[in-house]
Each structure stands twice: as C-alpha cells, then as structure tokens.
N, C-alpha and C positions, 0 to 999 in steps of 0.2 A: 779527317785523319789526325791523330795526335802527333806531336813533334817527335815522340820516341820511336814511332814507326814510319815516319816520313822517309820515302826513298827506299824502304825496304819491302820485300815481298812478304805479304801477310798470309800466313799458313794457319788454318784452323784445324786443330786436332780434336776429334771426337773419339771417345773410348780412351781418354788419357790415363785412367786408373788401371787398365788392364796391362797384361804382359807387353803387348806390342806398343801400347800407348807410352808406357814408362820407358821402354826402350828408345822410342822416338825422342822423347824429352832428354834422355841421357846423351843422345848423339848431337844435340843442338848447340851446346855451349860455344863450340868453335865455328859457329855459322853466323857471323855478323850480318849476313845478307838477307836474313829473314827475321821477322817478328812473329814469334810463335804465340798463338792464343789457344787455350784449351777450353772445352765445354764438358762439364761433367755434373753428375747429380749429387756428389759428395766431395768433401775436402780430401786432399791427399798431401802426403809429404813428397817434396820434389827431390830428385836425385841431386847429389852434390854438384854445385856449379851451375845447375839449371836455372835459366831465366825465362819465365812464361807467365803471361797473364791468364789466370784461370777464372772462368765465369761459372758460377753455380747456379742451376736452374732445374726445375721440375721438367720432366720430359714434354709435358704439354706446352711448355713455354719455349722449347728449343727453336722452333720455326722463327719466332720473332727475334730471338737472340742472334741467330745465324744472319738474318736480314740486317740487323742493327750493325753487327761486326763487319759485314760485307767483305769477306776474305777474298784474296786473289785465288787461293787454292784450298782444298780440304783434303786431309788425310783421315779417313774413316777406319778406325780399328775397333768399332763396335762389334760385339759378339758374345754369345753365352752358349750354354748347353741346356738340353732338356732337363738333366739332372739337376743343374744349379738353378734354372728358372723355375722348376717345379711342374711344368706342364708343356706340351707342345704349343699351346696357345701363347703362354708366357714367352717361351723361346722365340716364337715367330714375331711377337711384339717388339723384341729388341732387333733380331737379326734381319727382319724385313721391314716392319712398320716404321721403326725409329730411323733405320738407315735411309729409307725412301723419304721420310720427313725431313731429314737433314739435307739430302741431296736436292729435293725440290726447292727448299728455301735457299740453298746455296746457288742454284741455278737462277732463281728469280733475282738474287742479289748481285748477279753478274759475275760469279766465280768463273774462272777460265778453266780450272783443272779439278778433277776429282780422283783421288787414289783410294781405292777400296780394298781392304784385307779380306779375301774370301777364303776358300779352302780347296785344296786339291780334291778332285772328284765332284765338284759342284756341277749339278746337272738338273734341269727342270723335269727330266723323266726318271730321276733316281727314285728307288723304292724307300730309301732312307729319308725321313722327313727333314733331318738337318741338311743333307747335301741337296735335297730338292728346293729347300728354302733358299740356300745359297745360290742355286742356279736361277731361281726366280728373281732374286734381287739383282744379279748380274744382268739378266735380260732387261729388266725395267730401268736400270741405270743407263744402259746403252741407249734406250729410247729417249732419254733426256737430252742427249746430243750435246754434252759438254765439248768444248774445244779440244780438250784432251781428257780422256778417261783411262786410267790404268787399274786393272784388276790383278791383284796379287794372289796366287793360289799356293800357299805354302803346304807342305806336309805336316807331320808331327812337329810342334814348336818345342824347342829346347830353351829352358830358362826358368828362373825362379819366380813363381807367382807370389803376389802379396795377398795373404789371407784368402787364398783360393785353392783349396786342396782338391786335385782331381787324381784319384787313385789310379785309374787305367792310363792316364797321361804320364803319371810319374813312373809307372812300370814301363811304359813305352820308351821313355827317356833313358832308362837304365839299359834297355835292350838295344836302343837304336844304333850304337856303335857297330853291333854285330849284324843286325838285320839290314842296315844300310848297305853292307858289303855284297848283298845278294840282289840288290835292286839295280838292274842294268837296262839300257835301252829305254824304251817307253816307260818302263817301271821306275825309272830313276826319278821321275816327278814325285813319287811317294816317299823319297828319302826325307829324313828329319832335317830341320833347318834351325839354326840359332835365331832367337827372337831379335838379337841385335843386327843380324844380317837382313832380316825382313824390314827392320826399321830403317836401315841405311838404303835399302832399295826403294822404300816409300819416299824417303826424302829426296832421293835422286829423281824419282818420277815427278815429284812436285817442282823440280827445277828444270825439267826438259822443256824446250820451247816448241818442238814439233807437235803439231796437232794430230788427232786420230784416236782410235780406240785400240787398246793393247792388253793382252792377257800374258802374264809372266808366271811360269811354274819354276820348278827348282833350279834348273840350270839358268833360266833368265834372271831369276832373283840374284843368283851369284854374280852374273855379269853386271847388273845394276849396282850391286853392293861394291864391286870392285871399282867401277867408275867413281862411286861416291868417295871411296877411300883415296883414290888417285887425286881427286879434286880437293880433298880436305886433309892431305898429308901434312 
C-alpha cells in the first residue's frame, strides 16, 4: 500500500463517470478517512476539490485492476439503459456481466464490503428486461457472501447528467415534485431521489462496520444520507 493511503479505508468506485459516480466523488473532499480510487473506461473531469486516483482500463482488464488495487470496499454505480446501450444484450453486458466481474474480483481480492446501486422494482420475475436484470444481479451478488452487502434501490434519479441526455428521465424530473406527492405507504419507495442523496447513502454504507446483507429503498436511503450528513457536518 502506498504511503498516501496508509491508514485510510480504500474505497473503489466503479461507474465513476455516471450521475451517481460523479455525485460520490463530489461528496468525498471532506472525508480524509478514505482513499477514493476510481475505475473507468474513459477520462473524466473531476468536480471542484475532488481528490481521487482514476485508473483507466478496458472492460476485459477490470478484474485484474480490481485485484491489483485490493480495495477494502467497493461502491458500484455501473448502469445503463437499453436505449443508450443499443440492445438488450449490450445493456446486460454492463448491468449484469460487468457488475459481477467487478464483484467477483473484489471478493477474491479480499474486499469486505460491496455497495451496489440497483433500482426500485428490481425483481428476477419482472417482465421488464431492465428490472429483471437488476434483480438477477442482486441475487448473484448476495451469493458471493461479502461480509457486508448493501443494495440501494432508488426511484427516479434527480440530477444533471454529463453528456447523457435521457428524454423520459428529464420529463420525469420535471414532473417529480408533483407526482411524489401522490406516492404514500408502500408506493413511497417509487418517489424520486436526488443523486447526491444516493451518493451520501452509498458512502455511509461503505463506512458501516456491521456485517450482513441489506436492501435500502427510498426511506432507507434518506436515513443513511442523514447519518452521513451528521457524521460529516
């Protein structure tokens, strides 16, 4: 381990260039207790004040990179859509295959924790390919038996994406303040959520010491984010 990360908790962020990944990076300047490392396929501009080591590698090399980095914990914010990927197969290559590739390598490298950003409605029995894939990766992550596994299931994400225009998501963000008012009880898990809140929840999960497998939906994400804010006020 290099001197600059000695004594710090090494957290590996995959999916660093996406909305959640960039939000995670933006929340870490005030966290001297962690050494954040990122793994991506392309270069990116860091948010102001961010300090992170970014490793660039092709997908097929990610397993080796993860094992070389040997992180204490992983935050996985990988994800795409069928429309952006171009096909169901291409979407699954990211949302399932690449996620599991990283997870298996992290487990073999001795990572204690794995925090995965999934989606509300993830279900192996879903008729929607997107949600079925999310459900399948959740199932198979659980089978790896990390000391701690956190699965985050946000609803519609609110935040500005970089070079990634999603028309339906944009319309949803505009309508969210109104539609959220009608989502109560069990339906409250479908409420929209700020990407910055999901990022805070993910960072809080990576710091938790208790072992186990946990699934966090809208209200749970809010509680995690609140604890994060208290600890880093």
